[in-house]
C-alpha positions as CSV (number, residue, x, y, z in Angstrom):
1,S,-19.4,19.7,3.5
2,F,-19.8,15.9,3.8
3,F,-20.4,16.3,7.6
4,S,-22.9,19.2,7.0
5,N,-20.7,21.5,9.2
6,N,-21.2,19.2,12.2
7,R,-17.8,19.9,13.7
8,F,-17.5,19.7,17.5
9,T,-15.0,22.5,18.5
10,N,-14.7,21.4,22.1
11,A,-13.9,17.7,21.7
12,Y,-11.2,16.4,24.0
13,T,-9.1,13.2,24.1
14,N,-8.8,11.6,27.5
15,G,-5.1,10.6,27.1
16,V,-2.0,12.0,25.6
17,W,-1.1,9.3,23.0
18,T,-2.8,6.7,20.9
19,F,-2.5,3.6,23.0
20,P,-4.5,4.7,26.1
21,V,-6.9,6.8,24.0
22,F,-7.9,3.8,21.9
23,S,-8.5,1.8,25.1
24,S,-10.8,4.7,26.2
25,L,-12.6,4.7,22.9
26,I,-13.5,1.0,23.0
27,T,-14.3,0.8,26.7
28,G,-15.9,4.2,27.4
29,Q,-13.5,4.6,30.4
30,Y,-10.9,7.0,31.6
31,P,-7.3,5.7,31.5
32,S,-7.3,5.7,35.3
33,T,-10.3,3.2,35.1
34,H,-9.2,0.9,32.3
35,L,-5.5,1.1,33.4
36,N,-4.3,0.1,29.9
37,Y,-1.6,2.8,29.5
38,K,1.7,1.0,29.8
39,P,3.5,0.3,26.5
40,I,4.4,-3.1,27.7
41,T,3.1,-6.5,26.5
42,Y,4.4,-10.0,26.6
43,Y,4.9,-10.1,22.8
44,S,8.1,-8.1,23.3
45,D,9.5,-9.8,26.4
46,L,8.0,-12.8,28.2
47,G,9.5,-11.4,31.4
48,F,6.9,-8.6,31.3
49,L,4.0,-11.0,31.4
50,D,3.0,-10.1,34.9
51,N,3.3,-6.4,34.4
52,S,1.6,-6.2,31.0
53,T,-1.6,-4.3,30.6
54,Y,-4.7,-5.0,28.5
55,V,-8.4,-4.2,28.1
56,N,-10.3,-6.0,30.8
57,S,-13.8,-4.3,30.7
58,Q,-17.1,-6.1,30.6
59,S,-17.5,-5.3,27.0
60,T,-15.7,-3.5,24.2
61,L,-17.2,-1.3,21.4
62,F,-16.6,-4.1,18.9
63,E,-18.2,-6.7,21.2
64,H,-21.3,-4.6,21.6
65,F,-21.9,-4.3,17.9
66,K,-21.0,-7.9,17.3
67,S,-23.7,-8.9,19.8
68,Q,-26.2,-7.2,17.6
69,N,-25.1,-9.1,14.5
70,F,-22.9,-6.4,13.0
71,V,-19.9,-7.5,11.1
72,T,-17.0,-5.8,12.8
73,G,-13.6,-4.7,11.4
74,C,-10.5,-3.0,12.7
75,Y,-7.9,-1.7,10.3
76,S,-4.7,0.0,11.6
77,P,-1.1,0.5,10.7
78,Y,-0.3,1.1,14.4
79,I,1.9,-1.6,15.9
80,R,0.3,-1.3,19.4
81,L,-3.3,-2.0,18.1
82,N,-2.6,-5.7,18.5
83,P,-4.3,-8.7,20.2
84,T,-1.8,-8.8,23.1
85,Y,-3.8,-5.9,24.6
86,N,-7.1,-7.7,24.0
87,F,-7.9,-5.1,21.3
88,D,-9.2,-7.9,19.0
89,R,-12.1,-8.8,21.3
90,G,-15.3,-8.8,19.3
91,V,-13.5,-8.0,16.0
92,D,-14.3,-10.2,13.0
93,F,-11.6,-8.8,10.8
94,F,-8.6,-7.5,12.7
95,K,-6.0,-6.4,10.2
96,F,-2.5,-5.0,10.9
97,C,-2.0,-2.6,7.9
98,E,1.7,-1.8,8.3
99,N,3.0,0.8,5.9
100,Q,-0.4,1.1,4.2
101,N,-1.7,4.6,3.4
102,T,-5.2,5.9,3.5
103,T,-5.9,4.7,-0.1
104,K,-5.3,1.1,1.0
105,I,-7.2,1.4,4.3
106,I,-10.2,2.9,2.5
107,D,-10.1,-0.1,0.1
108,K,-10.4,-2.4,3.1
109,I,-13.4,-0.4,4.4
110,I,-15.2,-0.6,1.1
111,S,-14.4,-4.3,0.6
112,Q,-15.9,-5.1,3.9
113,I,-19.1,-3.2,3.2
114,E,-19.4,-4.7,-0.3
115,T,-18.7,-8.2,0.9
116,F,-21.2,-8.0,3.7
117,S,-23.7,-5.7,2.0
118,D,-26.6,-7.7,3.4
119,C,-25.4,-7.1,7.0
120,S,-24.9,-4.2,9.3
121,N,-21.2,-3.2,9.6
122,F,-19.2,-1.5,12.4
123,I,-15.8,-0.4,11.2
124,F,-12.9,1.3,12.9
125,A,-10.2,2.6,10.5
126,H,-6.9,4.2,11.6
127,L,-5.4,6.6,9.0
128,F,-1.7,7.1,9.6
129,D,-0.6,9.3,6.7
130,I,0.2,12.4,8.7
131,H,1.7,10.5,11.6
132,L,5.4,9.5,11.8
133,K,5.8,7.0,9.0
134,S,7.7,3.7,9.5
135,P,11.3,3.6,8.3
136,K,10.1,0.7,6.0
137,Y,7.5,2.9,4.3
138,T,8.2,3.4,0.5
139,P,7.2,6.9,-0.7
140,E,4.6,7.1,-3.4
141,R,4.1,9.8,-6.0
142,A,1.0,10.8,-4.2
143,D,3.0,11.8,-1.2
144,Y,4.4,14.7,-3.2
145,A,1.2,15.7,-5.0
146,Y,0.6,19.0,-3.1
147,Q,4.1,20.2,-2.5
148,T,5.1,23.5,-4.1
149,E,8.0,24.1,-6.4
150,N,9.6,26.3,-3.7
151,N,9.8,23.2,-1.5
152,Y,12.8,21.8,-3.5
153,N,14.8,25.0,-2.8
154,Y,13.9,25.3,0.8
155,R,17.6,25.4,1.9
156,T,18.1,28.7,0.1
157,D,15.4,30.4,2.1
158,E,17.4,32.5,4.6
159,S,14.3,33.2,6.7
160,L,14.2,29.6,7.7
161,H,17.7,29.8,9.3
162,S,17.3,32.7,11.6
163,T,19.6,32.8,14.6
164,K,17.3,35.0,16.7
165,S,16.5,34.0,20.3
166,F,13.2,32.4,21.1
167,K,10.8,33.5,23.8
168,T,9.0,30.2,24.3
169,K,9.6,26.5,23.6
170,R,6.6,26.6,21.2
171,E,8.2,29.4,19.2
172,K,11.5,27.4,18.9
173,F,9.6,24.2,18.1
174,K,7.7,25.8,15.3
175,K,10.7,27.6,13.9
176,N,12.9,24.5,13.9
177,K,10.5,22.7,11.7
178,S,12.0,23.2,8.3
179,H,10.1,24.5,5.3
180,Y,10.2,21.0,3.8
181,E,8.6,19.4,6.9
182,R,5.8,21.9,6.9
183,E,5.2,21.5,3.2
184,K,5.2,17.8,3.5
185,L,2.7,17.8,6.4
186,L,0.3,20.1,4.5
187,S,0.7,17.9,1.4
188,D,-0.1,14.8,3.4
189,I,-3.2,16.4,4.9
190,K,-4.5,17.6,1.5
191,Y,-4.0,14.2,-0.2
192,C,-5.5,12.4,2.8
193,D,-8.5,14.6,2.5
194,L,-8.7,13.8,-1.3
195,R,-8.7,10.1,-0.5
196,L,-11.4,10.6,2.1
197,S,-13.5,12.4,-0.4
198,H,-13.5,9.3,-2.5
199,L,-14.8,7.3,0.5
200,Y,-17.5,9.9,1.2
201,N,-18.7,9.8,-2.4
202,Y,-18.9,6.0,-2.1
203,L,-20.9,6.2,1.2
204,N,-23.3,8.8,-0.2
205,N,-24.0,6.7,-3.3
206,K,-24.8,3.7,-1.1
207,K,-27.9,5.4,0.4
208,F,-27.8,3.4,3.6
209,D,-31.1,3.2,5.6
210,N,-29.2,4.0,8.8
211,Y,-25.7,5.2,9.6
212,T,-23.4,7.1,11.9
213,I,-20.0,8.2,10.5
214,I,-17.4,9.8,12.8
215,L,-14.1,11.4,11.8
216,M,-11.8,12.2,14.7
217,G,-8.3,12.6,16.0
218,D,-6.8,10.4,18.7
219,H,-4.6,13.3,19.9
220,G,-3.4,16.7,18.6
221,T,0.0,18.2,18.1
222,R,2.9,18.0,20.6
223,G,4.1,21.6,20.7
224,D,5.2,22.3,24.2
225,Q,7.6,19.6,25.3
226,D,10.5,17.4,24.2
227,T,9.1,14.3,22.5
228,G,12.3,13.0,20.9
229,L,12.8,9.3,20.2
230,N,14.6,9.0,23.5
231,S,12.1,10.8,25.7
232,N,10.0,7.6,26.3
233,F,7.0,9.8,26.9
234,V,8.5,10.9,30.2
235,N,7.6,14.5,29.5
236,E,4.1,13.9,28.1
237,T,1.8,16.4,29.8
238,V,-1.7,17.4,29.0
239,N,-2.2,20.7,27.1
240,R,-4.9,22.2,24.9
241,S,-3.0,21.7,21.7
242,Y,-2.6,18.1,22.4
243,N,-6.0,17.2,23.9
244,N,-8.3,19.4,21.8
245,I,-9.0,17.2,18.8
246,G,-10.7,17.4,15.5
247,F,-14.2,15.8,15.6
248,F,-16.9,15.5,12.9
249,I,-20.0,13.4,12.9
250,K,-22.7,12.6,10.4
251,D,-25.9,10.7,11.2
252,N,-29.0,10.3,9.0
253,K,-31.4,10.6,11.9
254,Y,-29.9,13.3,14.1
255,N,-29.0,17.0,13.6
256,F,-26.1,18.3,15.8
257,K,-26.7,21.9,15.0
258,N,-27.1,23.0,18.7
259,K,-24.4,20.7,20.1
260,K,-21.3,21.9,18.1
261,T,-19.8,23.8,21.0
262,D,-20.7,21.2,23.7
263,L,-17.9,19.6,25.7
264,I,-17.4,16.0,24.6
265,E,-14.7,13.4,25.3
266,T,-13.4,10.3,23.6
267,I,-15.1,8.2,26.4
268,D,-18.5,9.5,25.2
269,I,-18.4,7.7,21.9
270,F,-19.2,4.2,23.1
271,P,-22.1,5.1,25.3
272,S,-23.5,7.4,22.6
273,L,-23.4,4.7,19.9
274,A,-24.7,2.1,22.4
275,S,-27.7,4.3,23.0
276,R,-28.1,5.0,19.3
277,Y,-28.1,1.3,18.3
278,K,-29.8,-0.2,21.4
279,N,-29.7,-3.7,22.7
280,N,-32.1,-3.2,25.7
281,K,-31.1,-6.6,27.2
282,N,-27.4,-5.7,27.5
283,N,-27.5,-1.9,27.8
284,K,-28.5,-1.8,31.5
285,N,-25.4,-3.7,32.7
286,L,-23.2,-2.1,30.0
287,N,-23.9,1.4,31.3
288,K,-22.3,0.6,34.6
289,Q,-18.9,0.3,33.0
290,F,-19.0,3.7,31.4
291,D,-17.2,6.8,32.6
292,G,-18.6,8.6,29.5
293,K,-22.1,9.8,28.7
294,N,-24.5,9.6,25.8
295,K,-23.5,13.1,24.6
296,F,-24.5,12.9,21.0
297,F,-28.1,11.6,21.2
298,S,-29.4,13.1,24.4
299,N,-29.6,16.5,26.1
300,I,-26.9,15.7,28.6
301,K,-24.5,18.6,29.3
302,K,-20.9,18.5,30.7
303,N,-19.2,21.2,32.7
304,Y,-15.6,19.9,32.2
305,T,-13.5,17.2,30.5
306,V,-10.7,15.1,31.9
307,S,-7.4,14.3,30.2
308,E,-4.9,12.1,32.0
309,S,-1.1,11.5,31.5
């Protein structure tokens, strides 16, 4: 309800995991253009220095907004969102939020807005609650808030331990997820949503003169291939379940009623926001770097999307 039903059902990510997709988000470029897709940097081994990858575009999403006197912030618990890939370009507050849940990330969002209430703010926040948590993460009571009583007796549910054969890898993948794992995932999603509702209430009460708010996924669910810890992403392939992402947008000056089924890509976010908050002096040159289009605030149509592995 916060997004007034502005959900884009045909939103697609341009990569298959967070690292290259974040690069596409902040450059407006396909992975094959920005070439920042290798999980190698010199922070892990100086011998990789010549082979490491990093963002090398003319401008980043953060730099664009900083050039217009926005205070910029980037808050993420993800270890690869770090300065060795040039991800800190144009970011005033670049925080590594290891093992911090959505409650703590939202507090950082609100603290930036409150501290710089006389300024315009551009904020990227990465919510990690339903992702694979770090081994160092200490569970909180909230992590169990929406789990059912049956969850604690899941090993006695014989239906979860069927020995029948499986017709597809997807069927086996879904069945092998224990009742506990499914319950835990649903609990995490529900509590994350509750935490987000607190942020939405805060944003509504602020009554900003101008705003654009986006909630999106960086990728979907791996369901068709082996992605164990030793797979090293070798088997990462593009597929609908992985590349069709959740995407919601709220803007006080635009109605997306007739756009909700349009094809959009991660690379369209930067050019769309650059058009929405224009800097005419810089935009002409900036548009040359984009593979994406201003999909949200124009009548541009797309016939296809591209996802790369």
